[in-house]
C-alpha positions in Angstrom: -174.7 -18.7 -167.3 -171.3 -17.4 -168.2 -170.0 -21.0 -168.2 -172.2 -22.0 -171.2 -170.2 -20.0 -173.8 -166.9 -21.2 -172.4 -168.1 -24.8 -172.5 -169.1 -24.4 -176.1 -165.9 -22.6 -176.9 -163.9 -25.3 -175.2 -165.7 -28.1 -177.1 -165.0 -26.2 -180.4 -161.4 -25.8 -179.5 -161.1 -29.5 -178.6 -162.6 -30.5 -181.9 -160.3 -28.2 -183.8 -157.3 -29.7 -182.0 -158.5 -33.2 -182.6 -158.9 -32.5 -186.3 -155.5 -30.9 -186.5 -154.0 -33.9 -184.7 -155.7 -36.3 -187.2 -154.5 -34.3 -190.2 -150.9 -34.2 -188.8 -150.9 -37.9 -188.2 -152.1 -38.7 -191.7 -149.6 -36.3 -193.2 -146.7 -37.8 -191.2 -147.7 -41.3 -192.1 -147.9 -40.4 -195.8 -144.5 -38.7 -195.7 -143.0 -41.7 -194.0 -144.5 -44.0 -196.6 -143.1 -42.0 -199.5 -139.6 -41.7 -197.9 -139.5 -45.4 -197.2 -140.2 -46.3 -200.8 -137.9 -43.6 -202.0 -135.1 -45.2 -199.9 -135.8 -48.5 -201.6 -136.0 -47.2 -205.2 -133.3 -44.5 -205.2 -130.4 -46.9 -205.4 -131.7 -47.9 -208.9 -130.7 -44.4 -210.0 -127.1 -45.1 -209.1 -126.8 -47.8 -211.8 -126.8 -45.4 -214.9 -124.3 -43.1 -213.1 -121.9 -45.8 -212.1 -122.2 -47.7 -215.5 -120.8 -44.8 -217.5 -118.2 -43.8 -215.0 -118.3 -40.7 -212.9 -117.1 -37.5 -214.5 -116.7 -34.3 -212.5 -120.3 -33.1 -213.2 -121.8 -36.5 -212.5 -119.9 -36.7 -209.2 -122.1 -33.9 -207.8 -125.2 -35.7 -209.0 -124.0 -38.9 -207.3 -123.3 -37.1 -204.0 -126.7 -35.4 -204.2 -128.4 -38.7 -204.8 -126.5 -40.3 -201.9 -127.7 -37.4 -199.7 -131.3 -37.8 -200.8 -131.1 -41.6 -200.1 -129.6 -41.0 -196.7 -132.4 -38.6 -195.9 -135.0 -41.1 -197.2 -133.5 -43.9 -195.1 -133.7 -41.8 -191.9 -137.1 -40.3 -192.5 -138.8 -43.6 -193.6 -137.1 -45.7 -190.9 -140.3 -46.0 -188.8 -142.6 -47.1 -191.7 -144.7 -50.2 -190.9 -144.0 -50.0 -187.1 -147.6 -49.4 -185.9 
């Protein structure tokens, strides 16, 4: 009779792991979608910076924007490959 509680406990743990796995998958897929579209849309933000010329203060913004775009390219690379 000692196996009954462990079986129930095991089932509960499996359900919890399954739920956590599903939540992690949905979160990862959502983050991948957002970063994919960010990689597409971020270059539009370059245009105002480049149109006015890059002063010293704008150079930091431009480099930061490039870094964000690079991150978005890498993180969203697998979007749509299911």
